[in-house]
N, C-alpha and C positions, 0 to 999 in steps of 0.2 A: 221659214225663217221667222216670220212675224208671230206665229203661234208659239215659238220658243220664247220670244221676248215676253209675251203675255204670261206664259207659264212661269217664267223666272221672276218677273216683276213682283207678284204677290209674295214670293218667298223672300225676296230682298227686303220688302217692307216689313214682313214678320220678323226677320232677323234684326232689322234696325230697331223695331219696337222692343224686342227682347233685350237688345244691347242697352237701349235707353232705360229700361226698367232695371236692369242689372246695375248700371252706373248710378242711377238714382238711389237705389237701395244701398249701395256702397257708401254714397255721400251722406246718407241719413244715419248710418251707423256711427257709434261713438265708443271707442275703447279707451279705458284708462287702467293703468297699473297702479296697485297700491303696494307699499313695502312693509306694511305692518297692519295688525288688526285695528290699531288706533286710526290709521289713515282710512281704512275701510269704513270705520264707524263715522269719521268726520265727513266722508263722501256721502254716506247715508243721511247724515244730519242735513247737509246742504240740499240734498235731493228731497228730503222729507219736508223742508220748508216750502217747496214748490208744489207739493201735492195738494189736491183739492178733493172735496167729496165726490164720490163716484169713480175715482181713479182705481185702476186695477193693475197690479204689478206682479208679473210671474218671474220667479227666480228659479233658474235651472243650473245645476252644478252637482258635482259629486260630494260625498261626505267630506267635511273639512275645508270646503272652498270659501267659506265666509258668509253663507246665506244668513244665518242668525245674527252674525256680527253686523251685517249691513242693515238688517231689520232693527237692531238696537239703535243704530244711528238714525234711521228713518223715524223711529218712535220719538227720539229726542227732538228731531226737527218738527214733529207734530205736537210737541210739548207734553208728551206722555210722562208722567211722574213715576209710574210703576217700573220695576225691574222687568225687562223683557228677556225671556229665556226660550230655549227650544221647546216647541209645543208638541214634540214627537208623540207623547202619550195622550194628548188632547188634540183633536183635529183642528179646532179653531179656538183661539184665545182672543177675547176682546179687551182692548185697552182704551181708556178715556184720555183724550187730549183736546186739541183745538176742535177736532171732530173724531169720531170713533176710528180706531185702527183695528182691522180684523186680520189677525195673523194666523194664516193657515199653515199647517205642516203636514204634508201628504205623504211623508216617508212610509208610513204603514198602510197606505191605501193601495189597492190594486189599480192598475192603469184604468183611467176613465171611469172609475166608480163614482156614482152620483151621490153626494151627501147633502143635497139641497143648497148648492152654492148660490143660487139666485137670490135667496133670502138676504145675503150679504153683498154680493157683487153688484147688485142694482139698488143699493141703499144710499144713505147719506154719509157713509164712511169711506175710508181708504182700505182696500183689500190687498194684502201682500201675501203671495202664495209661494211657500217653499216647496220644491219638487213640482213646479207648475206644469211640467210636461204631463203630469198625471191628471190634469183637468182641462186639457186642450179644448175639448168639445164644449166646455162650459164657459170658457172665457168670452167676454164680449169682443167684438171686432176691434174696437179701439182699446188698446192696452199697451203696456210696455213689458217687453221680455228682457231680462238681464241674464246673460250667460256668465257664470263665474267659473274661472279655471285656476287650478293650482299651478303656480310657476316655481315656487321654492317653499321652504319651510315657513317663510314669512311673507312672501310676495304672491299677489293674486292679480288676475286679469279680469276686468269686468267689461263685457261687451253689451252695450245698450242697443236694443233693436225696437224702435218705436213703431207703433201702428196708430196713426192719427195725428192731426195737426198739433193738438195740445202737447203731446209727448215730444214731437219734433221741436217745438219751441223750448221745452224744458231742456232738451239735450243741447240746443244752441246756447242756452244760459250756462249750462254746466261746462261747456267748452271754454268759456271765458275765464 
């Protein structure tokens, strides 16, 4: 009987830790719905004002979910004066603002292909990566993933998944 208790106890602790990690990660997530491209751009602008050099943001979503629209807002929040467009035919476009914005568009890249990300990801600018799932092994541990989903012709869902204290604090400010 005593051996059974010893054998079950570690399992209960492991299950409890797993549950605590699950509930913690759920509370750290932040989802917002936008009803227009204008709202998505404004959200990006608010978010862009909070970004700082060295930040890396990975955008994941199907075609037409608003990744470029969000980056246009982020660029405005970083005081970029240039028109930001989809960089699909250029892997990385650099824009000048409060600090550099490195806009990656990996649509035409094979999964996990190395294009020398480290030159930008670990620099003095902000890196925003469209199709970020194609660069997973190159992302720093501390980064923000944003999952964009199509809800209707004009509405989108943006799910913020932070890794790191800085991004958790940013999400807390966005919630207000």
